[in-house]
Structure formats: structure tokens, C-alpha cells
C-alpha positions as protocol buffer text, in pm:
chain_id: "A"
residue {
  index: 1
  type: UNK
  ca { x: -8098 y: -2747 z: -3859 }
}
residue {
  index: 2
  type: UNK
  ca { x: -8351 y: -2837 z: -3563 }
}
residue {
  index: 3
  type: UNK
  ca { x: -8535 y: -2606 z: -3333 }
}
residue {
  index: 4
  type: UNK
  ca { x: -8845 y: -2455 z: -3126 }
}
residue {
  index: 5
  type: UNK
  ca { x: -9037 y: -2193 z: -3011 }
}
residue {
  index: 6
  type: UNK
  ca { x: -9253 y: -2224 z: -2735 }
}
residue {
  index: 7
  type: UNK
  ca { x: -9506 y: -2026 z: -2731 }
}
residue {
  index: 8
  type: UNK
  ca { x: -9661 y: -2079 z: -2395 }
}
residue {
  index: 9
  type: UNK
  ca { x: -9629 y: -2307 z: -2103 }
}
residue {
  index: 10
  type: UNK
  ca { x: -10052 y: -2461 z: -2046 }
}
residue {
  index: 11
  type: UNK
  ca { x: -9938 y: -2592 z: -1694 }
}
residue {
  index: 12
  type: UNK
  ca { x: -9576 y: -2516 z: -1528 }
}
residue {
  index: 13
  type: UNK
  ca { x: -9511 y: -2662 z: -1222 }
}
residue {
  index: 14
  type: UNK
  ca { x: -9175 y: -2756 z: -1107 }
}
residue {
  index: 15
  type: UNK
  ca { x: -9255 y: -2913 z: -777 }
}
residue {
  index: 16
  type: UNK
  ca { x: -9472 y: -3191 z: -879 }
}
residue {
  index: 17
  type: UNK
  ca { x: -9256 y: -3217 z: -1193 }
}
residue {
  index: 18
  type: UNK
  ca { x: -9534 y: -3096 z: -1443 }
}
residue {
  index: 19
  type: UNK
  ca { x: -9495 y: -2925 z: -1760 }
}
residue {
  index: 20
  type: UNK
  ca { x: -9669 y: -2915 z: -2064 }
}
residue {
  index: 21
  type: UNK
  ca { x: -9653 y: -2644 z: -2284 }
}
residue {
  index: 22
  type: UNK
  ca { x: -9766 y: -2514 z: -2662 }
}
residue {
  index: 23
  type: UNK
  ca { x: -9457 y: -2468 z: -2923 }
}
residue {
  index: 24
  type: UNK
  ca { x: -9387 y: -2441 z: -3317 }
}
residue {
  index: 25
  type: UNK
  ca { x: -9090 y: -2714 z: -3359 }
}
residue {
  index: 26
  type: UNK
  ca { x: -8922 y: -2645 z: -3693 }
}
residue {
  index: 27
  type: UNK
  ca { x: -8652 y: -2819 z: -3907 }
}
residue {
  index: 28
  type: UNK
  ca { x: -8467 y: -2654 z: -4215 }
}
residue {
  index: 29
  type: UNK
  ca { x: -8309 y: -2934 z: -4398 }
}
residue {
  index: 30
  type: UNK
  ca { x: -8183 y: -2997 z: -4780 }
}
residue {
  index: 31
  type: UNK
  ca { x: -8457 y: -3212 z: -4890 }
}
residue {
  index: 32
  type: UNK
  ca { x: -8270 y: -3406 z: -5187 }
}
residue {
  index: 33
  type: UNK
  ca { x: -8089 y: -3570 z: -4867 }
}
residue {
  index: 34
  type: UNK
  ca { x: -8349 y: -3624 z: -4566 }
}
residue {
  index: 35
  type: UNK
  ca { x: -8689 y: -3688 z: -4702 }
}
residue {
  index: 36
  type: UNK
  ca { x: -9012 y: -3547 z: -4485 }
}
residue {
  index: 37
  type: UNK
  ca { x: -9152 y: -3831 z: -4320 }
}
residue {
  index: 38
  type: UNK
  ca { x: -8859 y: -3918 z: -4127 }
}
residue {
  index: 39
  type: UNK
  ca { x: -8848 y: -3543 z: -4015 }
}
residue {
  index: 40
  type: UNK
  ca { x: -9175 y: -3616 z: -3860 }
}
residue {
  index: 41
  type: UNK
  ca { x: -9109 y: -3908 z: -3642 }
}
residue {
  index: 42
  type: UNK
  ca { x: -8936 y: -3671 z: -3430 }
}
residue {
  index: 43
  type: UNK
  ca { x: -8978 y: -3715 z: -3016 }
}
residue {
  index: 44
  type: UNK
  ca { x: -8904 y: -3571 z: -2713 }
}
residue {
  index: 45
  type: UNK
  ca { x: -8700 y: -3767 z: -2358 }
}
residue {
  index: 46
  type: UNK
  ca { x: -8957 y: -3806 z: -2114 }
}
residue {
  index: 47
  type: UNK
  ca { x: -9246 y: -3691 z: -2337 }
}
residue {
  index: 48
  type: UNK
  ca { x: -9543 y: -3741 z: -2451 }
}
residue {
  index: 49
  type: UNK
  ca { x: -9672 y: -3556 z: -2784 }
}
residue {
  index: 50
  type: UNK
  ca { x: -9987 y: -3472 z: -2706 }
}
residue {
  index: 51
  type: UNK
  ca { x: -10112 y: -3312 z: -3017 }
}
residue {
  index: 52
  type: UNK
  ca { x: -9909 y: -3238 z: -3344 }
}
residue {
  index: 53
  type: UNK
  ca { x: -10004 y: -3068 z: -3611 }
}
residue {
  index: 54
  type: UNK
  ca { x: -9983 y: -3084 z: -3999 }
}
residue {
  index: 55
  type: UNK
  ca { x: -9639 y: -2995 z: -4187 }
}
residue {
  index: 56
  type: UNK
  ca { x: -9624 y: -2645 z: -4273 }
}
residue {
  index: 57
  type: UNK
  ca { x: -9337 y: -2642 z: -4572 }
}
residue {
  index: 58
  type: UNK
  ca { x: -9163 y: -2410 z: -4728 }
}
residue {
  index: 59
  type: UNK
  ca { x: -8899 y: -2484 z: -4996 }
}
residue {
  index: 60
  type: UNK
  ca { x: -8641 y: -2244 z: -5107 }
}
residue {
  index: 61
  type: UNK
  ca { x: -8441 y: -2394 z: -5424 }
}
residue {
  index: 62
  type: UNK
  ca { x: -8292 y: -2676 z: -5243 }
}
residue {
  index: 63
  type: UNK
  ca { x: -8371 y: -2677 z: -4867 }
}
residue {
  index: 64
  type: UNK
  ca { x: -8733 y: -2750 z: -4723 }
}
residue {
  index: 65
  type: UNK
  ca { x: -8832 y: -2552 z: -4412 }
}
residue {
  index: 66
  type: UNK
  ca { x: -9112 y: -2727 z: -4239 }
}
residue {
  index: 67
  type: UNK
  ca { x: -9284 y: -2692 z: -3881 }
}
residue {
  index: 68
  type: UNK
  ca { x: -9565 y: -2804 z: -3646 }
}
residue {
  index: 69
  type: UNK
  ca { x: -9788 y: -2692 z: -3400 }
}
residue {
  index: 70
  type: UNK
  ca { x: -9702 y: -2946 z: -3101 }
}
residue {
  index: 71
  type: UNK
  ca { x: -9795 y: -2964 z: -2721 }
}
residue {
  index: 72
  type: UNK
  ca { x: -9620 y: -3161 z: -2527 }
}
residue {
  index: 73
  type: UNK
  ca { x: -9608 y: -3284 z: -2172 }
}
residue {
  index: 74
  type: UNK
  ca { x: -9243 y: -3369 z: -1989 }
}
residue {
  index: 75
  type: UNK
  ca { x: -9099 y: -3475 z: -1727 }
}
residue {
  index: 76
  type: UNK
  ca { x: -8747 y: -3352 z: -1604 }
}
residue {
  index: 77
  type: UNK
  ca { x: -8456 y: -3439 z: -1312 }
}
residue {
  index: 78
  type: UNK
  ca { x: -8387 y: -3161 z: -1084 }
}
residue {
  index: 79
  type: UNK
  ca { x: -8095 y: -3124 z: -881 }
}
residue {
  index: 80
  type: UNK
  ca { x: -8237 y: -2953 z: -540 }
}
residue {
  index: 81
  type: UNK
  ca { x: -7839 y: -2858 z: -408 }
}
residue {
  index: 82
  type: UNK
  ca { x: -7929 y: -2514 z: -358 }
}
residue {
  index: 83
  type: UNK
  ca { x: -8203 y: -2563 z: -181 }
}
residue {
  index: 84
  type: UNK
  ca { x: -8464 y: -2394 z: -8 }
}
residue {
  index: 85
  type: UNK
  ca { x: -8288 y: -2125 z: -292 }
}
residue {
  index: 86
  type: UNK
  ca { x: -8459 y: -2221 z: -589 }
}
residue {
  index: 87
  type: UNK
  ca { x: -8232 y: -2267 z: -940 }
}
residue {
  index: 88
  type: UNK
  ca { x: -8358 y: -2515 z: -1150 }
}
residue {
  index: 89
  type: UNK
  ca { x: -8236 y: -2662 z: -1513 }
}
residue {
  index: 90
  type: UNK
  ca { x: -8566 y: -2806 z: -1725 }
}
residue {
  index: 91
  type: UNK
  ca { x: -8391 y: -2977 z: -1985 }
}
residue {
  index: 92
  type: UNK
  ca { x: -8638 y: -3082 z: -2344 }
}
residue {
  index: 93
  type: UNK
  ca { x: -8470 y: -3370 z: -2538 }
}
residue {
  index: 94
  type: UNK
  ca { x: -8570 y: -3405 z: -2882 }
}
residue {
  index: 95
  type: UNK
  ca { x: -8469 y: -3689 z: -3054 }
}
residue {
  index: 96
  type: UNK
  ca { x: -8543 y: -3916 z: -3386 }
}
residue {
  index: 97
  type: UNK
  ca { x: -8524 y: -4245 z: -3320 }
}
residue {
  index: 98
  type: UNK
  ca { x: -8603 y: -4372 z: -3700 }
}
residue {
  index: 99
  type: UNK
  ca { x: -8217 y: -4225 z: -3853 }
}
residue {
  index: 100
  type: UNK
  ca { x: -7932 y: -4290 z: -3727 }
}
residue {
  index: 101
  type: UNK
  ca { x: -7579 y: -4060 z: -3701 }
}
residue {
  index: 102
  type: UNK
  ca { x: -7495 y: -4209 z: -4033 }
}
residue {
  index: 103
  type: UNK
  ca { x: -7848 y: -4091 z: -4243 }
}
residue {
  index: 104
  type: UNK
  ca { x: -7897 y: -3762 z: -3989 }
}
residue {
  index: 105
  type: UNK
  ca { x: -7769 y: -3512 z: -3771 }
}
residue {
  index: 106
  type: UNK
  ca { x: -7923 y: -3233 z: -3600 }
}
residue {
  index: 107
  type: UNK
  ca { x: -7772 y: -2885 z: -3610 }
}
residue {
  index: 108
  type: UNK
  ca { x: -7822 y: -2591 z: -3411 }
}
residue {
  index: 109
  type: UNK
  ca { x: -7684 y: -2221 z: -3348 }
}
residue {
  index: 110
  type: UNK
  ca { x: -7827 y: -1931 z: -3081 }
}
residue {
  index: 111
  type: UNK
  ca { x: -8153 y: -1873 z: -3251 }
}
residue {
  index: 112
  type: UNK
  ca { x: -8224 y: -2223 z: -3198 }
}
residue {
  index: 113
  type: UNK
  ca { x: -8435 y: -2128 z: -2853 }
}
residue {
  index: 114
  type: UNK
  ca { x: -8698 y: -1929 z: -2819 }
}
residue {
  index: 115
  type: UNK
  ca { x: -8976 y: -1823 z: -2605 }
}
residue {
  index: 116
  type: UNK
  ca { x: -9224 y: -1640 z: -2644 }
}
residue {
  index: 117
  type: UNK
  ca { x: -9186 y: -1338 z: -2349 }
}
residue {
  index: 118
  type: UNK
  ca { x: -9464 y: -1446 z: -2107 }
}
residue {
  index: 119
  type: UNK
  ca { x: -9452 y: -1781 z: -2144 }
}
residue {
  index: 120
  type: UNK
  ca { x: -9285 y: -1796 z: -1826 }
}
residue {
  index: 121
  type: UNK
  ca { x: -9530 y: -1798 z: -1523 }
}
residue {
  index: 122
  type: UNK
  ca { x: -9458 y: -1446 z: -1337 }
}
residue {
  index: 123
  type: UNK
  ca { x: -9395 y: -1641 z: -1051 }
}
residue {
  index: 124
  type: UNK
  ca { x: -9032 y: -1757 z: -1192 }
}
residue {
  index: 125
  type: UNK
  ca { x: -8772 y: -1586 z: -1409 }
}
residue {
  index: 126
  type: UNK
  ca { x: -8596 y: -1682 z: -1670 }
}
residue {
  index: 127
  type: UNK
  ca { x: -8214 y: -1648 z: -1625 }
}
residue {
  index: 128
  type: UNK
  ca { x: -8066 y: -1837 z: -1897 }
}
residue {
  index: 129
  type: UNK
  ca { x: -8139 y: -2045 z: -2196 }
}
residue {
  index: 130
  type: UNK
  ca { x: -7929 y: -2275 z: -2449 }
}
residue {
  index: 131
  type: UNK
  ca { x: -7944 y: -2545 z: -2671 }
}
residue {
  index: 132
  type: UNK
  ca { x: -7695 y: -2825 z: -2783 }
}
residue {
  index: 133
  type: UNK
  ca { x: -7652 y: -3064 z: -3097 }
}
residue {
  index: 134
  type: UNK
  ca { x: -7560 y: -3438 z: -3006 }
}
residue {
  index: 135
  type: UNK
  ca { x: -7668 y: -3851 z: -2951 }
}
residue {
  index: 136
  type: UNK
  ca { x: -7705 y: -4106 z: -2715 }
}
residue {
  index: 137
  type: UNK
  ca { x: -7600 y: -4428 z: -2782 }
}
residue {
  index: 138
  type: UNK
  ca { x: -7784 y: -4730 z: -2676 }
}
residue {
  index: 139
  type: UNK
  ca { x: -7553 y: -5042 z: -2648 }
}
residue {
  index: 140
  type: UNK
  ca { x: -7824 y: -5395 z: -2773 }
}
residue {
  index: 141
  type: UNK
  ca { x: -7511 y: -5629 z: -2643 }
}
residue {
  index: 142
  type: UNK
  ca { x: -7307 y: -5525 z: -2376 }
}
residue {
  index: 143
  type: UNK
  ca { x: -7038 y: -5767 z: -2512 }
}
residue {
  index: 144
  type: UNK
  ca { x: -6964 y: -5650 z: -2802 }
}
residue {
  index: 145
  type: UNK
  ca { x: -6969 y: -5301 z: -2887 }
}
residue {
  index: 146
  type: UNK
  ca { x: -7072 y: -5305 z: -3223 }
}
residue {
  index: 147
  type: UNK
  ca { x: -7406 y: -5380 z: -3119 }
}
residue {
  index: 148
  type: UNK
  ca { x: -7553 y: -5054 z: -3070 }
}
residue {
  index: 149
  type: UNK
  ca { x: -7714 y: -4774 z: -3204 }
}
residue {
  index: 150
  type: UNK
  ca { x: -7670 y: -4375 z: -3161 }
}
residue {
  index: 151
  type: UNK
  ca { x: -7922 y: -4160 z: -3161 }
}
residue {
  index: 152
  type: UNK
  ca { x: -7954 y: -3786 z: -3318 }
}
residue {
  index: 153
  type: UNK
  ca { x: -8102 y: -3546 z: -3063 }
}
residue {
  index: 154
  type: UNK
  ca { x: -8069 y: -3156 z: -2981 }
}
residue {
  index: 155
  type: UNK
  ca { x: -8073 y: -3045 z: -2573 }
}
residue {
  index: 156
  type: UNK
  ca { x: -8228 y: -2767 z: -2546 }
}
residue {
  index: 157
  type: UNK
  ca { x: -8216 y: -2600 z: -2133 }
}
residue {
  index: 158
  type: UNK
  ca { x: -8391 y: -2335 z: -1982 }
}
residue {
  index: 159
  type: UNK
  ca { x: -8250 y: -2214 z: -1665 }
}
residue {
  index: 160
  type: UNK
  ca { x: -8511 y: -2020 z: -1408 }
}
residue {
  index: 161
  type: UNK
  ca { x: -8501 y: -1855 z: -1103 }
}
residue {
  index: 162
  type: UNK
  ca { x: -8805 y: -1792 z: -825 }
}
residue {
  index: 163
  type: UNK
  ca { x: -8928 y: -1498 z: -841 }
}
residue {
  index: 164
  type: UNK
  ca { x: -9000 y: -1422 z: -562 }
}
residue {
  index: 165
  type: UNK
  ca { x: -8832 y: -1488 z: -209 }
}
residue {
  index: 166
  type: UNK
  ca { x: -9060 y: -1598 z: 49 }
}
residue {
  index: 167
  type: UNK
  ca { x: -8983 y: -1899 z: 126 }
}
residue {
  index: 168
  type: UNK
  ca { x: -8643 y: -1833 z: 173 }
}
residue {
  index: 169
  type: UNK
  ca { x: -8763 y: -1574 z: 425 }
}
residue {
  index: 170
  type: UNK
  ca { x: -8953 y: -1795 z: 552 }
}
residue {
  index: 171
  type: UNK
  ca { x: -8669 y: -2079 z: 627 }
}
residue {
  index: 172
  type: UNK
  ca { x: -8393 y: -1847 z: 748 }
}
residue {
  index: 173
  type: UNK
  ca { x: -8539 y: -1580 z: 957 }
}
residue {
  index: 174
  type: UNK
  ca { x: -8612 y: -1858 z: 1309 }
}
residue {
  index: 175
  type: UNK
  ca { x: -8227 y: -1975 z: 1159 }
}
residue {
  index: 176
  type: UNK
  ca { x: -8111 y: -1589 z: 1266 }
}
residue {
  index: 177
  type: UNK
  ca { x: -8337 y: -1582 z: 1545 }
}
residue {
  index: 178
  type: UNK
  ca { x: -8188 y: -1873 z: 1713 }
}
residue {
  index: 179
  type: UNK
  ca { x: -7829 y: -1752 z: 1618 }
}
residue {
  index: 180
  type: UNK
  ca { x: -7955 y: -1430 z: 1810 }
}
residue {
  index: 181
  type: UNK
  ca { x: -8100 y: -1563 z: 2170 }
}
residue {
  index: 182
  type: UNK
  ca { x: -7838 y: -1836 z: 2188 }
}
residue {
  index: 183
  type: UNK
  ca { x: -7529 y: -1561 z: 2111 }
}
residue {
  index: 184
  type: UNK
  ca { x: -7708 y: -1395 z: 2416 }
}
residue {
  index: 185
  type: UNK
  ca { x: -7599 y: -1694 z: 2667 }
}
residue {
  index: 186
  type: UNK
  ca { x: -7213 y: -1499 z: 2647 }
}
residue {
  index: 187
  type: UNK
  ca { x: -7350 y: -1172 z: 2831 }
}
residue {
  index: 188
  type: UNK
  ca { x: -7421 y: -1415 z: 3149 }
}
residue {
  index: 189
  type: UNK
  ca { x: -7167 y: -1484 z: 3392 }
}
residue {
  index: 190
  type: UNK
  ca { x: -6977 y: -1803 z: 3309 }
}
residue {
  index: 191
  type: UNK
  ca { x: -7078 y: -1935 z: 3723 }
}
residue {
  index: 192
  type: UNK
  ca { x: -7436 y: -1881 z: 3597 }
}
residue {
  index: 193
  type: UNK
  ca { x: -7462 y: -2239 z: 3403 }
}
residue {
  index: 194
  type: UNK
  ca { x: -7885 y: -2284 z: 3460 }
}
residue {
  index: 195
  type: UNK
  ca { x: -7915 y: -1867 z: 3363 }
}
residue {
  index: 196
  type: UNK
  ca { x: -7712 y: -2003 z: 3036 }
}
residue {
  index: 197
  type: UNK
  ca { x: -7865 y: -2343 z: 3016 }
}
residue {
  index: 198
  type: UNK
  ca { x: -8231 y: -2222 z: 3040 }
}
residue {
  index: 199
  type: UNK
  ca { x: -8138 y: -1928 z: 2784 }
}
residue {
  index: 200
  type: UNK
  ca { x: -7970 y: -2162 z: 2536 }
}
């Protein structure tokens, strides 16, 4: 069982596609079946772990709860199909390339992704978040389906929206003004072609 708690973003720049966050990454597992040394080898897709603390371990019966204070720098692929409306999904993918799906897999629930209330900058607003566990398959040889390996991972997704409408107003107000002026051409006489063309 895996999760992440995002304490804050030291850098949050969707325009340059640069994100740096301080987060607590945690795992809850059966210590008789999984070695803590394997758990510690987690990584982030399209990201770099700038800092990882020593594991903070708590034991309860056969369950082991381990958490790490981390600083992670990562990038993500944005979809601008709603431009100029700034509505983005920020994916954070946690993986472990040192195990296979036969050895270990991740599980998540609604509490796996949590954020500090002030983690997102005030110019942005968090509208939704989700967690999904699965795996990525990598083919070593495209001609042989048996030559592949699966990597367990977790997809954490943050949905953010720009909190201000300033950019939208800057774009659409001139467009509305241009359309309004174009509509005035219908008020001119049909024979006044030169006046229509000049106003248009």
C-alpha cells in the first residue's frame, strides 16, 4: 500500500514545465514477504529525487510502515486543447524498477494522495485528485513477446485550474470588440459598399 503527502511546491511553473516539491512518500506492507531494502529503491518517472531521508520505520505485528521525506523535481506532459483556458493535469508516477509484478505490486485508495492546504500556489486552484495503481510493460525484443518485463507503479494525478481570468479577458475582449464592429456593417445601406469595406 503506497501513498504520498505533498507538503509544498518549492517551484511550481507550468509554463516552463518545472515542478519541485517536498513530499512524504510512504509504504505499508508485510515485512515477511517484502524486504524494506527493495521498497527503498523507488523512483519517479520523468523526475529526479533530489533528496531522500533515512527511512522512518514503524512495526505493528507483521505490518511495516515506512516513510521517507523527499524532495522531487519532475516534468509532465501538458494538454493544451482547452487553450486559452488553463486547465492542466499534473501526473506524478511512482515506480520501482528493482522488482517485478510477481514479487510486488502497489495498491492505493482515496487517502493515498494528500496535499497540504497551502501546497498549491494561490494563483492556481486544485479541483480534483486521484490515485491509480498498475504497471508499465517494457518490451526488450519486439519480435518475442516473452522478452519483456513489468514494472509496478502508481499514478498520482492533480487537476489544477488557473485561479484568475485575466488572460482569458485579455484574449476575448478584443475578439468581442472586433465582432461587434463587424456587426455594425449590417446597419449600412446595401449600396454603400465603400462604407462597409472601410468599417470592416
